[in-house]
N, C-alpha and C positions, 0 to 999 in steps of 0.2 A: 631868913627869914624868922620872920618874931610871931606870925598868926601859930597856932597848935593846931596839926593838922591828924583828923581821927580817922584811922582807915581800917574800914571793916573788911574783914578778910571773909572769905567764903572756906570749906572745909576741903571736902572732897572732887576730886580731879583740879584741885586750885594748890593747897598746901600736899596731901596723899593723892594715892591713885585708888578709886573706889571701882570704876567705870568696868573694870577690866574684870572686876570679880561676877558683876553680874552678867558680863558677858559670857564669861567663863562658864557660869551655872547652867546659864541658857544655852551653849554648844551641848552640855555634857548631857542637857537632859534632850536636845534634838538626835543625841548619838545615842542616848538609851530607848527615846523609841522608833530610830528606824532599821537600829540594829536588832531591839527586839521583836517588831512589829512586820519588818521587813517589805514586804508585798501588799500586806494592807494598807500602807499608810499612802496617804491622800501626798501633791506635789509639797514641798518644803514654801514654797509662792503663793499656799494657798492655808497652810497653817500657818506662820509667822505673822501676816497681819490677824488672827482671827486671837492667836496668843495674846498678839500687843491689843487687841481691843479688849479680852478679859482684863487685863493687866491694867486697861486706862480705865476705866470702869474701876476697879478696885483701890487705886489712888483717890480717885473722890471719896474712900469712906475710911482707907486704910492711912492714907500716905505714906512716908519715906518709915514704915512703921516692921520690925521683923516677923517677919511670917506671911507678907503679902507678895511675894514672890511664888514661895511655894506652895500658894495657895492656887494660883492663878493658875500653876503648871499642873496642880489635883484638878482644875476644872477641863483645861485642856487634856489633859489625859481621859478623864470621864464620859467626852464630849466623843474620843475617838473609838471609846470603847462602844457605846452608843452607833458609831458608824462603821466600827467593825461587824456589829449584830448581822448587818444588812450584807455587808460583803462576805462572808464565809460560814463556815458549817457548824452547824450545833455541838460538832465534838470538838472544831478546832477550838469557837469560841468558848465553849468549859476548859478547855487546857488553857486559856488564857485566863480566866477568871479566877482559877486556880493557885495563880501567883499576883493575884491581886493587889491583895495581905506587902506582900515581900513588896512589890511594886511602889504603892506609898510610901512605906518606906524610904524606899532609893531615892524617890520623888521631893521627901520632905527634905532630906540632906541636902539632895542638889541644889534647891533653893533656897537653903539655910547660907550657901558660901558667901556672902555678899557681906554677912554681918563676921562673916570670922575674919577679925580685926587681926590675929597675932599674925594674919600674912599681909599685912599693911606694911608701905615704907612711903617715908620722907620723899617728896620732891625735891631731886636733887640740888641744892644749894636755896631751899626752903629755909630751915633752920638757921642757916649762916644769915643770911635777909633779915628776918624776924628777930634775930639776938642786937642785928646791927641799930635797927631801926630803934629797938626796945631800948638800947643804949641812946641813944639821940633824944634829948629832953624835948624836942619837936613833935614828937607822934606820941600821940595813943593808938592801941593798939587793939581794936576788940574783935570776934570772930561770931560769925553770922552762920550756920549750917544747920539745912534739913537733914534731919535724921531722928532712927529711935531713941527717945530722951531714955529709956531704962539701960538699953546698951548703951548708950554714949558715956555714959559713968565711968564701964571699966574700960570704954576704947581709950577716952579722951587719957587716962590714967596711963594707960600704959604705952600712948602717943607721948606724953609729958606736955599736953599741950598747952596747960594750966601756966607753966613758965614765962610765956610769950605773952599772952592776951589777960589785960585788966577786966574786962568781960566779955561773959561768952552768952548767948543765946543758942537754944534750937528749935525748931518748928520743925510738927510734921510732914508738911508740905509746902506749896508756894510760898517765896517771900513775899510780904507785902511791905509797903512803905513805911507804914506804922512798925513794923519790925523792926526796918533799919534805924524810927525817930526812937525806938523803943531800946536796944542795943547802944546806940550810939550817945544817950542822955543829949539830944539835939539841943533841946528847946531851954535845957539848963546852962549848953555851953554855945548857943550858935552866936551868939556876942565874940567872942573873942576866937573862935575856931573856923576852919573850913573844913569838908569831909567827902572823902573819897570811899569809893565801895571797889570791890577787887575781887574777880570771879572768873570762871571759866566758860559761862554760859550766859547769854543775855538777861535771864532772869534773875541772875545775882547782881546787875546794873541798873536795867530798865527804873523798879522798882522805883529805886534811891534816887534817880533824877528825877522823879515828879515830888519830891520833897521841898526843893525850891533852889535857885541859883548856886545857892554855895554847895552842891554835891556834883561831886565829878566823878569819875569812873576809869579804872582800868583791867582791861578785855583781854584775857591770852585762855583764846582758845582750844578746846580740847571736845572732842568732837562725842556724845553721846546718843545709845541706842536708845533711852529713854522717850516713849512717846508720849509722855506730858510734859516733857524741857522741848525747847530750841532743836534741829537735827538739822539745821539748814548745810548746805555745802556749798565750800568756798573754791577758789582756785585750784584747793589742792586738796584729791578726792577725800584726805584724811581731817580734814582742818576745815570748820567754819565759818563764813565770811567775816570782816571786822564789821563792827559796829560804827557806822556814819552818823558820829556825832561830832560837836567841836567840844565836848565836854568830858569826851572817852578817848581816853590810850590805847590803842591796841599795842600789845607785845607779844613777841614770841617766847618770851623764859620767865619766870617767876626772877628769878635772878636781878630780871633789867630793872623790877621799882625800885635800886639802889639805883638808879641813872636816871630818875624821875627829877626835873626840878618842879617844885609842886609850888614855888612863886608864880610861876608861867604857866605851869603844867603841861610840860613836855618834856622831852629827853635832854637833857645837859649839852648842850650847844646846839641843839635843832630847836630855833625860833620857830613858833607857831606864824603863818602868814596872815 
C-alpha cells in the first residue's frame, strides 16, 4: 500500500466505553424516584419516554455538554412533583417538598456521573492497535469526538489520547461531513490519500461517506440508549444491525482493524465479491 490512509476515529464507545456511565446514572435516578416516592410514581413505561423526550429537546441546545443529563433529570423530577400534587394529600406533599433541596443535590450528582472520566477504561486492545498503526508510516491517525470541550482537556490527559493522534477535533453535537473534512485535512491531502471513518454508531460513519468516494467506513457497533443517535436493533438484542454499504466494513472488535487490507478494503484473506 503506497497511498497514505487517514483514519478518523470516534472516541466514546469506540476506543473507550462511556455509554455505561449514562445508563448507570439513569438507572440510579429511576431507582431513587421509585424508592423515594413509591406508590405515587407513574409506570416506568410512561416515565422513560418522557425523560428521553426532555433529554432530546435539551440536546438540540446543549449537545454533549456537562449538565445536560442533570438538567433533564431535574425537569423530570419537577414535573413529577406537579403530578404528585394531584395524587396525594397536602400533608404528604409538604413532607416531599421539605426534602426538595436534598433531592435536587442528589439528582445533580447522579446526572454528573457520565462526566466522571476517572472511571473510564480503554477498550481492550485499543491502545495496542493504535500504537501499531502509528508505528506504520502508511497511516495518519485523527480523532473526531462528540464531547464537552471544557471537560475534554482533562479527560484527554487522563486517557493519554495525544500520544496516538496527529489531530483531534471535539464537537458538541452530531458530526457533520464538514467536521470530517476539517479534522482529516481532506482538501490538502486528497490527491495522495484515502480516508476512513471508524466508529460505533451510524452517525460516526455516514457523514464521512457523503464527502467523496475516497471515504470508507469501519463500523464496530455498540448499542446506545441515547435518543439522539442510532438505536436500531440487529439480530442480537444488544447489538445494532450492520451498515449495508459496499464502502463500509462491519467488524466485531476494535482489534480487527489490524486485519484490514486497506488496498482492497476488506479483511485480509477475504476478498470482496
